[in-house]
C-alpha positions in Angstrom: 121.1 81.9 31.0 117.9 80.0 30.1 116.7 77.7 32.9 114.1 75.0 32.7 112.0 74.4 35.8 110.0 71.3 36.5 106.2 71.7 36.2 104.8 73.2 39.3 101.6 72.1 41.2 100.3 74.7 43.7 98.2 73.7 46.7 96.8 75.7 49.5 96.6 74.8 53.2 94.1 77.3 54.7 94.8 76.9 58.4 96.4 78.8 61.3 96.1 75.8 63.7 99.8 76.0 64.7 100.0 79.7 65.2 99.4 82.1 68.0 97.5 84.7 65.9 94.5 84.1 63.7 94.6 84.9 60.0 97.3 82.8 58.3 94.4 80.5 57.2 93.6 83.2 54.6 97.2 83.2 53.3 96.6 80.9 50.3 93.8 83.1 49.0 95.8 86.2 49.5 98.7 84.7 47.4 96.2 83.7 44.7 94.7 87.3 44.7 98.3 88.5 44.2 98.4 86.3 41.1 101.1 83.8 42.0 100.1 81.2 39.5 99.8 83.8 36.7 103.2 85.3 37.5 104.9 81.9 37.2 103.0 81.0 34.0 104.1 84.3 32.5 107.7 83.1 33.1 107.0 80.0 31.0 106.5 77.7 34.0 104.0 74.9 33.5 101.9 75.7 36.6 98.7 74.0 37.9 96.7 75.1 40.9 95.2 72.0 42.5 93.1 73.9 45.0 93.2 73.5 48.8 93.7 70.5 51.0 91.1 70.0 53.7 91.5 69.6 57.5 89.8 70.3 60.8 88.8 73.7 62.1 91.0 75.6 64.5 89.5 75.0 67.9 91.5 77.9 69.4 92.2 76.2 72.8 95.0 76.6 75.3 97.9 74.1 75.3 97.5 70.6 76.6 100.6 68.7 77.7 102.7 71.5 76.1 101.0 71.5 72.7 98.2 73.6 71.2 95.9 71.7 68.8 98.2 68.7 68.4 95.5 66.5 66.9 94.5 69.1 64.4 98.1 69.9 63.5 98.7 66.2 62.8 95.6 66.0 60.6 96.6 69.0 58.5 100.2 67.8 58.2 99.1 64.4 57.0 97.0 66.2 54.3 100.1 68.2 53.3 102.3 65.1 53.3 99.9 63.2 51.0 99.5 66.2 48.6 103.2 66.8 48.4 104.0 63.1 47.9 101.5 62.8 45.1 102.9 65.8 43.3 106.5 64.6 43.6 105.4 61.2 42.4 104.0 62.9 39.2 107.4 64.5 38.6 106.1 67.9 39.5 107.3 70.5 42.0 105.1 71.0 45.0 104.5 74.6 45.9 102.6 74.8 49.3 100.7 78.0 50.1 100.3 78.3 53.9 98.9 78.6 56.4 101.3 78.7 59.3 104.8 77.2 59.4 103.8 74.0 61.4 102.8 72.7 57.9 106.4 72.3 56.9 106.5 69.1 58.9 104.4 67.5 56.3 105.9 69.2 53.2 109.5 68.6 54.2 108.9 65.0 55.4 107.3 64.3 52.0 110.4 65.7 50.2 112.8 63.8 52.5 110.9 60.6 51.8 111.0 61.3 48.0 114.8 61.9 48.2 115.4 58.7 50.1 113.4 56.7 47.5 115.2 58.3 44.6 118.8 58.5 45.8 118.8 62.3 46.0 120.5 64.4 48.7 118.3 66.9 50.4 119.1 70.4 51.5 116.5 72.5 53.3 116.8 76.3 53.3 114.7 77.7 56.2 114.1 81.4 55.5 112.7 82.7 58.8 113.0 85.1 61.7 112.8 82.1 64.1 114.7 78.8 64.3 111.4 76.9 65.0 113.3 74.4 67.2 111.1 74.6 70.3 109.8 71.6 72.2 106.9 71.1 74.5 109.3 71.2 77.5 110.7 74.7 76.7 108.0 76.5 74.6 106.5 79.5 76.2 103.3 79.2 74.1 102.7 75.6 73.0 102.3 76.9 69.4 103.5 74.2 67.1 104.5 76.6 64.3 107.5 77.2 66.6 108.5 73.5 66.5 108.7 72.1 62.9 112.5 71.9 62.6 112.7 70.1 65.9 110.0 67.7 64.8 111.7 67.0 61.5 115.0 66.4 63.4 113.3 63.8 65.6 112.4 65.9 68.6 108.7 66.3 69.3 105.4 64.5 69.5 105.4 61.0 68.0 102.8 61.6 65.3 104.7 64.5 63.9 108.2 63.0 64.3 107.0 59.9 62.4 105.1 61.8 59.7 107.2 60.4 56.8 107.8 57.0 58.3 111.5 57.6 58.8 112.8 59.0 62.1 114.3 61.5 62.0 113.1 62.9 58.6 116.1 65.1 58.6 119.5 65.6 60.4 120.5 69.1 61.3 123.3 69.3 58.8 120.8 69.1 56.0 119.3 72.4 57.1 120.5 76.0 56.6 118.6 78.7 58.5 118.8 82.3 57.2 117.5 85.6 58.7 117.2 84.4 62.3 116.7 87.1 64.9 114.3 85.7 67.5 115.2 82.6 69.5 113.7 81.7 72.9 116.2 81.4 75.7 116.1 77.6 76.1 115.9 77.1 72.4 119.3 78.8 72.0 120.8 76.0 74.1 119.0 73.4 72.0 120.1 74.6 68.6 123.7 74.9 69.9 123.5 71.3 71.2 122.2 70.0 67.9 124.6 72.0 65.8 122.1 73.8 63.5 123.7 75.8 60.8 122.3 79.3 61.5 123.0 82.5 59.6 121.4 85.1 61.9 120.9 88.8 61.2 124.1 89.7 63.0 126.1 87.3 60.8 124.4 88.7 57.7 125.2 92.3 58.8 128.9 91.4 59.4 129.6 89.5 56.2 126.9 90.6 53.8 124.1 88.6 52.1 126.2 87.5 49.1 128.8 85.7 51.2 126.1 84.3 53.5 124.3 82.7 50.5 127.6 81.4 49.0 128.1 79.5 52.3 124.5 78.4 52.5 124.6 77.0 48.9 128.1 75.4 49.2 128.3 71.7 48.2 125.2 71.4 46.1 125.5 69.2 43.0 123.3 67.5 40.4 122.1 65.0 43.0 120.7 67.7 45.3 117.1 68.4 45.9 116.8 71.9 47.3 113.7 72.6 49.4 113.0 76.3 50.3 110.7 76.9 53.3 109.9 80.6 53.0 108.3 82.2 56.1 107.5 85.8 55.2 108.6 86.9 58.7 112.2 86.7 57.5 111.4 90.0 55.9 111.5 93.3 57.8 108.0 94.3 59.0 108.4 97.6 57.3 108.1 95.9 54.0 106.1 92.8 55.1 103.6 93.8 57.8 101.1 90.9 57.1 102.5 88.2 59.4 101.6 87.0 62.9 105.1 87.2 64.3 106.7 90.4 63.0 110.3 90.9 64.3 112.1 94.2 63.6 115.5 94.1 62.0 114.7 91.6 59.2 115.9 91.1 55.7 115.3 94.1 53.4 114.0 94.1 49.9 117.3 93.9 48.0 118.7 91.2 50.4 115.6 89.1 49.9 115.9 89.4 46.1 119.5 88.4 46.3 118.6 85.3 48.4 116.1 84.2 45.8 118.2 85.0 42.8 121.2 83.1 44.1 119.0 80.1 44.9 117.6 80.3 41.3 121.2 80.4 39.9 121.8 76.9 41.3 119.2 75.3 39.2 118.4 72.8 42.0 115.1 74.2 43.4 112.8 71.2 43.8 110.1 72.2 46.2 108.8 75.3 48.0 106.7 76.5 51.0 105.3 80.0 51.3 103.9 80.4 54.7 102.7 82.8 57.4 101.1 85.4 55.1 98.4 86.9 57.3 96.0 89.2 55.3 94.2 90.2 58.6 97.4 92.0 59.6 98.4 93.2 56.2 98.2 96.5 54.3 96.2 96.1 51.1 97.7 92.6 50.4 101.2 94.1 50.1 102.9 91.2 51.9 101.4 88.6 49.6 102.3 90.8 46.6 105.9 91.0 47.8 106.0 87.2 48.4 104.9 86.7 44.8 107.6 89.1 43.6 110.2 87.1 45.5 108.9 83.7 44.3 109.2 85.0 40.7 112.9 85.6 41.5 113.2 82.1 42.7 112.0 81.1 39.2 114.6 83.2 37.4 113.3 86.7 37.3 116.3 89.1 37.3 117.2 92.6 36.1 119.6 91.4 33.4 120.4 88.2 31.5 123.2 86.7 33.5 125.7 83.9 32.6 
């Protein structure tokens, strides 16, 4: 089945300001070295790399009032929000190269704003080892890359919660989380209270990835904008060592390919984040290369031609 994808605009966000380990700031360049744009162009996608957005340096300071680097995180997310919004307004698909996962506040808020303006329904697929639903009251670290889903759902510091001008940017039933296997103790209570739709590794082990993804993708239609926020730590560290928060027991190569292929089969992919690639912790850029391979599958690469 031939698919037509909207033209894609890539932008990099070279910061690790929300993370607990340094190095994700080099992620955009690692993904470019792995030839992400060239791989998509070879699939017939109209792809444009617009370069990197700019923001403040990482001050590498301890938490203040429960948050590390809040001002800097806000500045970077505003830059992401503006870049994503401009790309969407041009009728193109934003593809954000992170950077750490705090940046999804800006990218998802921009997509949510775009959907509200254009009468589209939004579904966010959060591919991650973590639920990222921490708050300043319960976080052990203060690292804001553990908080973006909470911020998007209206829980967090005001400048991030209000990023898109609509509070909350999302409601929990717009989010599906896949691959989860590391949730802080108080965070478990919070995600249960808010009813997040979470497909953790135990669930995936029990029912299999195909049935998991069928449930994740249920209810999509022509009015749906599908946003995929792909944190490479969803993958097992044995195949993706280059990330700051590696958690054993993750998604294997074939499961990851099936996730991407089933998303591609919907035809509704509208925007994408690729985050938490950390070349400082990687083995010869293998994690970035795997991420590019999986993004190709999101854009229709498969073993056979399928109906």
